[in-house]
C-alpha positions in Angstrom: 112.0 87.1 87.8 113.3 90.6 88.4 111.2 93.7 88.9 111.9 95.0 85.4 110.9 91.7 83.7 107.8 91.5 85.8 106.8 95.1 84.9 107.3 94.4 81.2 105.3 91.2 81.5 102.5 93.0 83.2 102.4 95.7 80.6 102.3 93.1 77.8 99.4 91.2 79.6 97.5 94.5 80.0 97.9 95.3 76.2 96.7 91.9 75.2 93.7 91.9 77.6 92.6 95.4 76.5 93.0 94.5 72.8 91.0 91.3 73.3 88.3 93.0 75.4 87.8 95.7 72.8 87.4 93.1 70.0 85.0 91.1 72.1 83.0 94.2 73.1 82.7 95.3 69.4 81.7 91.8 68.3 79.1 91.5 71.0 77.7 94.9 70.1 77.6 93.9 66.4 75.9 90.6 67.0 73.4 91.6 69.7 73.0 95.4 69.2 73.5 95.8 72.9 76.4 97.9 74.2 78.3 97.4 77.4 79.2 100.0 80.0 82.6 98.4 80.6 85.4 100.8 79.5 89.1 100.6 79.3 89.6 102.0 82.8 87.3 99.3 84.2 89.4 96.6 82.5 92.6 98.1 83.8 91.3 98.3 87.4 90.1 94.7 87.2 93.4 93.5 85.7 95.3 95.3 88.4 93.2 93.5 91.1 93.9 90.1 89.4 97.6 90.7 89.2 97.8 91.8 92.9 95.9 88.6 93.9 98.2 86.4 91.8 101.3 88.0 93.3 99.8 87.4 96.8 99.2 83.8 96.0 102.7 83.3 94.5 104.2 84.8 97.7 102.2 82.6 99.9 103.0 79.5 97.8 106.8 80.3 98.0 106.8 80.5 101.8 
């Protein structure tokens, strides 16, 4: 996949993960009354780490 396609795919994954995380966070807070300290920036940083790790594994697997 070319760089543009990969970047677009990563952006779409980020949007979906953030949307899912917000819904889950809200649901947990509603059901338990306990709020979490995880914010959108935390999610983005973690997702970035995951994508970097996946790219590394893909590159190692292709060699």
